[in-house]
Steps between C-alpha positions, in 0.01 A plus 500: 500500500169681453385755756187390679169676520280501810754597768616800699833591650527525878776588744848348494466399134227251581192467280141390559354286222128550434455230240358225721339503838814399687608862436860402570741752646818410315840608625789575261629195309210286627200340326134499587318183605448419130876470451508695173459868592830639624602825664826621349617827648151621590343411164272196465566282198292230334777246450294263282372758249515330159634178650295182454526147639215346305333561164218291353187512291229351724131429459331775695315230694834415667503832692217401573273752329169363372308821424773711340579428133403131535656257256793730418871487574686733734865596462627441854802642678653456844809619681619429857412606852180528701358712780338189655693210652237227459599166647318316221635707210498299176739740322748530788800448271436845347310674781785437744783555249744788552580745218875441514473123463204468266532418132293777349455607139451857382177600328395858430133602527496565126640157419254335738204656320648404163540138610149491640354618170724266299387201710134563417419566866203718590657622824811533714507347849750583771503184706709213646632734771332806653457775235444779755876516565562534122296818496703730276556231237138382486379861489720580202424179312132510585458853368652388168292181500171681540591736218567189286157354578614235746336405827708537817492272801639495854513159668551640847485446874323833528737671745541809284437844653220728392735753346685238296180335378356834394816565300453168316129544440515667156687203357384198705204303368474193723585451867522127581545510873575228753275499804718251683276467804252702700684521831770736620679205664550328165640811334729574794628149563505351149566803277671759719236761421151623595155429362332840493729669245424216255127548542537876463698469177239269347222748577704785353584302187130447443430871555773584248326289236729197486367153429539297819521128567610346827689181579510317831735206540312270737751350746388210721497596864586866443227679305266224384220527757162563344446775756807698391433445132138610543613821667740567214231436239256730679764773509563470126129510421452810713813694402591381150162379376330161454618488139867485607662172390650318800743211445545243778811302414663184630819519709791264453794477744791727408790709632472524880155343525530127446331406825154445349348337195332638193152648518226237453281572199196452721609796713512727195161375385352577840629858485374540142149392599505727806603792280203437272271474801627836628428668165839506327430475130833367375689269737764270353725219617862484384807276492253217439522367146183483289237577763152626415544780752764655273228584247312829488124472539234764455387613846148562367418182304788263571609461137864418435677810370866394494632146517848444645741211521831575666616832354297471180159657460220507246228764488175313434216717631590866467379753244736787576438554870153343504397145582388343171223313677329771706664832413643561848790748493821332618793704636765361267756719325520366143705783348729774625340840435 
């Protein structure tokens, strides 16, 4: 096992983990809420360091990221465990898996970077389960990846602490964060967490210079009211900026939430139009195949900049970072500096 970072020893061989905002106090031989950080004799260990459950080369649009290295592939890795317990989790078979019973493969940080380069990917994504709880591994691999000219991506629920996010900042390029709802009740009852730490981490990620895109899974009857979504959009515009891409994606029944149907496309379209009305420059709909609201349009002249169909994309109206039609500067990362 690999000794963890972001913890301190306390009395009676207990430890306090400072990696996510649960800040678990973990007694000897016990795990934190995430299930993968274990106290053994007063030392906290990252039990999934170098252990992967999933490995793929994905279109970056699958993350979804629309303004970070568009049209490229991302070498994508996941492990097991999560610090949220979402009732609608679509990756519950790995997020709820236990280290002792999971079928995990070994992959060193060095080998991960080598495979990413060999695959022709422009970036590495830590995804599928929550990357925050894989901190030591992603930090080591990400540092090597940046030195090799690769982009680096967290697909995250945003529950990371300030100290842990600051430690990642030198190596982390993109922070694709779920804003699951805009009420404390939703986070408490559906996810087993709190809203404010997620908002705080998104603001800090922006301050630290990371590229940010948000995703909200729109669930009928839980977070789909136009009032709640408008409040969320206004918050993003004020705190992250009107140029922040926001993805509003369709829910389908899964795991412990099969008591409601999929999100109507019309509901997503209504939120998209409200976002435009409020001044958000780049709203998107997702989990809806081949919809015009998946495309990127110039906020100044309306020209089509990037066409998308499913997870494929085609740049049609960009000259570098400028709109080819009117010259407007568009906040899209085309290359890793």
